[in-house]
KOLMAR-916377 format. One line per 3 residues: number of its first residue (from 1); for each residue x, y, z of N, C-alpha, C, O. Coordinates in steps of 0.05 Angstrom, whole numbers, always signed. Atoms other than C-alpha are relative to their C-alpha. Example, Ala and Ser with C-alpha at 12.3 -4.5 7.8 and 13.67 -1.06 7.14 Angstrom:
2
1> +18 -24 +0 +246 -90 +156 +18 +24 +0 +39 +24 +13  -16 -24 -1 +273 -21 +143 -15 +22 +14 -5 +44 +18
END
This chain:
191
1> +23 +14 -9 -340 +2031 -111 -1 -28 -12 -7 -48 +1  +1 +26 +14 -336 +1976 -163 +20 -19 +13 +15 -43 +16  -21 +17 -12 -271 +1951 -131 -10 -10 +28 -5 -33 +35
4> +10 +7 -26 -304 +1951 -62 -21 -23 -2 -20 -42 +13  +20 +21 +4 -363 +1909 -88 +13 -26 -8 +4 -47 +0  -14 +24 +8 -315 +1861 -121 +14 -13 +24 +13 -38 +27
7> -13 +11 -24 -276 +1853 -55 -21 -13 +18 -15 -34 +30  +21 +11 -17 -341 +1841 -17 -10 -27 -11 -13 -46 +3  +9 +25 +13 -364 +1788 -68 +21 -22 +4 +14 -45 +9
10> -21 +19 -4 -296 +1754 -63 +1 -10 +28 +5 -34 +33  +0 +9 -28 -298 +1753 +13 -24 -18 +6 -20 -38 +20  +23 +17 -4 -368 +1723 +11 +5 -28 -12 -3 -48 -1
13> -6 +26 +14 -345 +1669 -38 +20 -16 +16 +17 -41 +18  -20 +15 -17 -286 +1651 +7 -13 -11 +25 -7 -33 +33  +13 +8 -25 -330 +1648 +69 -23 -20 -5 -32 -33 +14
16> +22 +18 +5 -384 +1606 +34 +8 -28 +6 +31 -36 +3  -6 +28 -6 -390 +1534 +56 +7 -16 -24 -2 -11 -46  -7 +18 +22 -359 +1480 +14 -24 -14 -11 -42 -22 +5
19> +23 +12 +12 -408 +1450 -35 +6 -28 -10 -1 -35 -33  -7 +28 +8 -383 +1378 -37 -26 -15 -5 -44 -16 +13  +24 +15 +6 -436 +1336 -71 -1 -27 +14 +20 -38 +20
22> +3 +27 -13 -464 +1273 -38 +12 -21 -18 +14 -18 -43  -14 +21 +14 -430 +1209 -58 -21 -19 -14 -43 -23 -4  +15 +21 +15 -457 +1158 -109 -5 -23 +19 +14 -32 +33
25> +6 +22 -19 -492 +1102 -69 +14 -26 -7 +14 -45 +9  -14 +25 +7 -452 +1050 -107 -18 -21 -12 -41 -15 -20  +15 +22 +12 -475 +983 -131 -24 -8 +18 -21 -11 +42
28> +24 +7 -15 -546 +965 -110 +3 -27 +14 +14 -46 +3  +0 +25 -15 -554 +911 -57 -28 -13 -5 -48 -4 +5  +25 +14 +8 -607 +864 -86 -8 -21 +21 -30 -32 +19
31> +5 +22 -19 -604 +816 -26 -8 +9 +28 -12 -8 +46  +9 -10 -26 -623 +861 +33 +21 +1 +22 +14 +3 +45  -21 -1 -20 -556 +863 +68 +7 +29 +8 +16 +34 +31
34> -5 -28 -5 -548 +939 +63 -26 +14 +6 -43 +15 -12  +26 -12 -6 -604 +977 +99 -7 +25 -17 -30 +34 -17  +5 -23 +17 -597 +1036 +50 -16 -8 -25 -27 +8 -38
37> +14 +10 +23 -626 +992 -5 -25 -15 +8 -24 -35 +23  +26 +11 -9 -700 +975 +3 -14 -10 -25 -17 +3 -45  +14 +13 +23 -737 +927 -43 -30 +3 +2 -42 -3 +23
40> +29 +0 +2 -808 +939 -65 -8 -29 -4 -4 -41 -25  +6 +29 +2 -833 +868 -50 -21 -7 -20 -22 -29 -30  +20 +5 +20 -891 +875 -98 +12 +0 -28 +6 -18 -44
43> -11 -2 +27 -852 +897 -159 +30 -9 -2 +41 -8 -24  -27 +11 +0 -783 +869 -139 +21 +20 -10 +41 +11 -22  -18 -21 +9 -748 +935 -153 +12 +13 +25 -2 +19 +44
46> -13 -12 -23 -696 +965 -104 +2 +30 -4 +6 +40 -26  -4 -29 -1 -692 +1039 -85 +20 +6 +22 +23 -10 +41  -20 -9 -19 -638 +1076 -46 -12 +21 +19 -27 +38 +10
49> +8 -20 -19 -652 +1115 +18 +25 +8 +16 +41 -9 +24  -22 -10 -15 -601 +1159 +53 -5 -2 +30 +13 +2 +46  +8 +1 -28 -640 +1151 +119 -15 -27 +5 -39 -27 +6
52> +13 +26 -3 -653 +1076 +130 -17 -2 +26 -10 +10 +46  +18 +6 -23 -709 +1054 +177 -9 -29 -2 -22 -36 -22  +7 +29 +2 -718 +979 +192 -30 -5 -1 -38 -27 -9
55> +29 +4 +0 -793 +990 +199 -13 +10 -25 -38 +9 -28  +11 -12 +24 -801 +1022 +131 +0 -19 -24 +17 -37 -26  +0 +14 +26 -821 +993 +64 -9 +20 -21 -21 +41 -14
58> +5 -18 +22 -830 +1025 -4 -16 -12 -22 -15 -37 -26  +12 +8 +25 -873 +1021 -65 +11 +19 -22 +11 +43 -18  -12 -16 +22 -840 +1044 -130 -19 -2 -24 -27 -24 -32
61> +17 -1 +23 -883 +1067 -188 +15 +14 -22 +16 +38 -24  -16 -10 +22 -839 +1074 -249 +15 -23 -12 +9 -46 -7  -16 +20 +13 -788 +1037 -292 +18 -15 +20 +27 -3 +40
64> -19 +16 -16 -747 +981 -262 +20 -12 -20 +12 -28 -37  -20 +9 +18 -682 +969 -299 +20 -19 +15 +34 -10 +33  -17 +20 -13 -644 +905 -279 -5 -1 +30 +14 -4 +46
67> +7 +1 -29 -681 +906 -212 +3 +25 +16 +0 +25 +40  -5 -26 -14 -665 +979 -196 -19 +21 -12 -22 +23 -36  +17 -23 +8 -713 +1039 -198 +16 +19 -17 +39 +25 -11
70> -15 -18 +19 -695 +1085 -256 -20 +17 -15 -41 +7 -23  +17 -18 +16 -726 +1146 -290 -20 +15 +17 -18 +16 +41  +21 -16 -13 -786 +1189 -273 -19 -20 +14 -27 -40 +3
73> +18 +17 -14 -831 +1159 -221 -8 +10 +28 -2 +33 +35  +8 -7 -27 -859 +1158 -150 +9 -22 +19 +6 -46 +14  -6 +18 -22 -833 +1127 -86 -20 +6 +22 -22 +30 +30
76> +19 -4 -23 -886 +1118 -31 +11 -16 +23 +13 -41 +21  -12 +13 -24 -857 +1102 +38 -22 -4 +21 -39 +12 +26  +18 +8 -22 -894 +1067 +94 +18 -8 +24 +38 -21 +20
79> -13 +9 -24 -871 +1058 +166 -21 -12 +18 -41 +0 +23  +20 +15 -16 -906 +1007 +209 -27 -2 -14 -48 +1 -2  +24 +2 +17 -956 +998 +152 -17 +25 -2 -41 +23 -9
82> +14 -26 +2 -976 +1072 +154 +15 +18 -19 +40 +18 -19  -12 -18 +19 -964 +1123 +100 +19 +19 +15 +12 +31 +36  -20 -18 -13 -900 +1163 +118 +8 +23 -18 +11 +45 -9
85> -10 -21 +18 -878 +1201 +56 -3 -9 -29 -6 -33 -35  +1 +6 +28 -879 +1205 -19 +20 +18 -14 +23 +42 -7  -18 -15 +16 -828 +1228 -70 -9 -3 -29 -15 -25 -38
88> +5 +1 +29 -843 +1246 -143 +22 +15 -14 +28 +38 -7  -21 -13 +15 -788 +1261 -192 +18 -20 -12 +12 -44 -13  -19 +18 +13 -728 +1232 -227 +16 -17 +20 +22 -9 +42
91> -16 +19 -16 -690 +1172 -200 +22 -11 -18 +17 -19 -40  -24 +11 +14 -620 +1150 -221 +13 -20 +18 +18 -15 +41  -12 +22 -15 -590 +1084 -198 -15 -5 +26 -2 -12 +47
94> +17 +5 -23 -648 +1076 -149 -3 +23 +20 -18 +20 +39  +0 -23 -19 -637 +1144 -115 -14 +24 -12 -13 +28 -36  +11 -26 +9 -675 +1210 -118 +24 +16 -12 +45 +19 +1
97> -22 -13 +13 -632 +1249 -167 -11 +19 -22 -20 +10 -43  +12 -20 +17 -654 +1314 -200 -21 +16 +15 -25 +11 +39  +21 -17 -14 -709 +1365 -184 -25 -17 +4 -38 -25 -14
100> +23 +16 -7 -763 +1328 -147 -13 +11 +25 -2 +28 +39  +15 -10 -24 -815 +1338 -92 -5 -23 +19 -12 -46 +11  +4 +19 -22 -821 +1302 -26 -24 +10 +17 -24 +34 +24
103> +23 -7 -17 -887 +1302 +13 +2 -17 +26 +4 -41 +25  +0 +14 -25 -887 +1284 +87 -29 -5 +9 -47 +8 -1  +27 +6 -10 -947 +1253 +123 -12 +23 +14 -37 +26 +15
106> +10 -24 -14 -953 +1318 +162 -13 +20 -18 -27 +38 -9  +10 -19 +19 -972 +1355 +98 +22 +19 -10 +16 +35 -28  -22 -17 +10 -904 +1389 +89 +8 -9 -28 +5 -33 -35
109> -9 +6 +28 -878 +1393 +17 +27 +13 -4 +32 +36 +2  -28 -9 +3 -804 +1399 -1 +8 -5 -29 +10 -28 -38  -9 +2 +27 -781 +1413 -72 +29 +10 -1 +35 +33 +7
112> -29 -7 +0 -706 +1413 -83 +14 -17 -22 +3 -35 -33  -17 +16 +17 -650 +1388 -127 +12 -22 +18 +24 -17 +38  -11 +23 -15 -631 +1318 -103 +24 -11 -14 +25 -12 -38
115> -24 +14 +11 -563 +1285 -112 +3 -26 +15 +10 -25 +39  -1 +27 -12 -563 +1210 -98 -14 -1 +27 -3 -11 +46  +18 +3 -23 -620 +1215 -48 +3 +22 +21 -10 +20 +42
118> -5 -20 -20 -595 +1277 -11 -6 +28 -12 +2 +33 -34  +5 -27 +11 -620 +1349 -18 +27 +15 -4 +44 +16 +14  -25 -13 +6 -564 +1388 -52 -5 +21 -22 -2 +15 -46
121> +6 -21 +18 -583 +1454 -84 -22 +18 +10 -30 +16 +34  +21 -18 -8 -636 +1508 -82 -26 -16 +5 -34 -33 -11  +25 +14 -7 -700 +1485 -48 -20 +18 +14 -13 +38 +26
124> +22 -14 -13 -767 +1508 -22 -15 -21 +17 -24 -42 +7  +14 +17 -18 -800 +1477 +38 -26 +15 +8 -24 +36 +21  +26 -11 -8 -875 +1492 +47 -11 -18 +21 -17 -41 +17
127> +10 +15 -23 -901 +1471 +115 -30 +0 +0 -43 +16 -13  +29 +3 -1 -972 +1448 +130 -14 +25 +10 -37 +29 +2  +12 -24 -10 -986 +1513 +167 +1 +23 -19 -8 +45 -13
130> -2 -22 +20 -970 +1554 +105 +26 +15 +0 +32 +30 -18  -26 -14 +0 -901 +1578 +126 +17 -12 -22 +13 -34 -31  -16 +7 +23 -847 +1574 +73 +29 +8 +4 +35 +31 +9
133> -29 -4 -3 -771 +1566 +76 +13 -3 -28 +7 -22 -42  -16 +2 +25 -726 +1580 +16 +29 +1 +8 +38 +19 +22  -28 +3 -8 -653 +1558 +23 +16 -15 -21 +5 -27 -39
136> -18 +17 +15 -593 +1526 -9 +9 -22 +19 +16 -18 +42  -7 +24 -16 -578 +1456 +15 +27 -10 -11 +32 -12 -35  -26 +11 +6 -508 +1427 +17 +2 -27 +14 +2 -28 +39
139> -3 +27 -12 -502 +1352 +28 -21 -5 +21 -16 -16 +42  +23 +5 -18 -571 +1351 +62 -5 +21 +21 -24 +19 +36  +3 -20 -20 -562 +1413 +105 -5 +28 -12 +8 +35 -32
142> +4 -28 +8 -590 +1484 +96 +22 +16 +12 +27 +14 +36  -22 -17 -10 -532 +1532 +101 -1 +27 -12 -12 +31 -34  -2 -27 +11 -521 +1606 +92 -26 +14 +2 -43 +9 +19
145> +23 -18 +0 -574 +1657 +76 -26 -15 -8 -26 -30 -27  +26 +12 +5 -647 +1635 +79 -22 +21 +3 -17 +42 +15  +23 -17 -5 -715 +1668 +75 -22 -19 +11 -24 -42 +2
148> +21 +16 -12 -773 +1643 +117 -25 +17 +5 -25 +35 +22  +25 -13 -3 -844 +1668 +110 -16 -15 +22 -24 -38 +17  +12 +14 -23 -874 +1650 +178 -31 +1 -1 -43 +19 -13
151> +29 +3 +0 -946 +1629 +189 -14 +25 +14 -37 +31 +7  +12 -23 -14 -958 +1690 +235 +3 +26 -16 -5 +47 -6  -3 -24 +17 -942 +1738 +178 +27 +13 +1 +33 +30 -15
154> -28 -10 -1 -870 +1752 +198 +17 -11 -22 +10 -33 -33  -18 +9 +21 -814 +1746 +148 +28 +2 +9 +39 +23 +14  -28 +1 -9 -745 +1723 +170 +18 -1 -24 +13 -15 -44
157> -22 +3 +19 -683 +1734 +128 +26 +1 +15 +30 +19 +32  -26 +1 -14 -614 +1715 +151 +12 -28 -2 +6 -43 -21  -15 +25 +1 -570 +1655 +167 -19 -23 +9 -36 -20 +26
160> +16 +23 -7 -601 +1585 +170 +4 -9 +29 -15 -19 +41  -5 +7 -28 -569 +1573 +237 +16 +23 +13 +40 +19 +20  -15 -23 -11 -551 +1642 +263 -18 +24 +0 -42 +22 +5
163> +13 -25 -3 -570 +1715 +262 -14 +9 -25 -6 +3 -47  +15 -12 +22 -621 +1751 +219 -19 +21 +10 -16 +32 +31  +19 -21 -7 -680 +1798 +220 -28 -10 -7 -32 -24 -27
166> +28 +6 +6 -755 +1789 +224 -13 +27 -7 -10 +47 +7  +16 -24 +7 -799 +1840 +187 -29 -9 +3 -38 -29 -8  +29 +6 -4 -872 +1842 +208 -16 +17 -20 -7 +37 -31
169> +18 -14 +19 -931 +1865 +165 -5 +29 +8 -10 +45 -10  +4 -27 -8 -939 +1927 +207 +24 +18 -2 +24 +41 +6  -24 -16 +5 -869 +1950 +188 +22 -3 +21 +45 +6 +17
172> -20 +4 -21 -833 +1930 +253 +22 -18 -10 +17 -36 -26  -22 +18 +6 -764 +1899 +246 +14 -6 +26 +19 +11 +43  -15 +8 -25 -729 +1859 +301 +22 -19 -8 +20 -35 -27
175> -22 +19 +4 -663 +1822 +304 -9 -27 +11 -24 -28 +31  +10 +27 -8 -673 +1747 +311 +22 -20 -6 +42 -15 -19  -18 +23 +5 -638 +1680 +310 -17 -23 -10 -40 -27 -1
178> +14 +23 +10 -657 +1618 +271 +16 -25 +7 +41 -25 +6  -12 +27 -3 -643 +1545 +288 -16 -18 -19 -40 -20 -16  +14 +17 +20 -659 +1497 +231 +14 -27 -1 +36 -29 -10
181> -9 +28 +2 -650 +1422 +238 -16 -12 -24 -41 -10 -24  +13 +10 +24 -665 +1389 +172 -22 -20 +7 -20 -35 +26  +23 +17 -3 -731 +1352 +166 -17 +8 +24 -34 -7 +33
184> +17 -12 -21 -760 +1396 +222 -5 +29 -7 +9 +41 -23  +6 -28 +5 -792 +1464 +221 +20 +18 +14 +28 +12 +36  -19 -18 -13 -745 +1522 +234 -11 +13 +25 -36 +17 +27
187> +7 -15 -24 -746 +1557 +302 +13 +27 -2 +37 +29 -3  -10 -28 +1 -740 +1633 +299 -7 +13 +26 -30 +13 +35  +5 -13 -25 -731 +1671 +364 +11 +29 -2 +34 +33 -9
190> -9 -28 -1 -729 +1747 +369 +21 +4 +21 +20 -8 +43  -21 -7 -20 -668 +1776 +405 -11 +18 +22 +3 +25 +40
END
């Protein structure tokens, strides 16, 4: 039995997705030529974003070392002069880096390990409707086994983009499929 469990664990490890970490954003662009680097015009400090938007601007509340955001702090993002999102946590070389929390304007909250501005590690996404996704993120994508407590009381467990099972509070179990596009709420459909 022990040998069988070892073989199953080895097979799962081989089938697991590669966990290549996101790349270092490199040298900060202080002059606005690279859209990934956004300057807080009030405090003259640049921050890195992995998802540039030409209509976005940022406010950085934390240390600024040689013109680059560094250390514990908050990034507050605005798009078209309207609040869009907020991040609180550690920043290294201007990028979210370490365990931090992201709040979307919709009320969603995402706590995860960040590596140079990209989710990369165990994370929990709590949606405004109270539903909750727990997953491992690899280079910004949820992959493999996830759990999802749905707002209707159902509980999905299975693949982030594949087959799984929904358990309902009344004890029913049904086979289901999940489709999860990052930065959007998962879609679970019973088979």
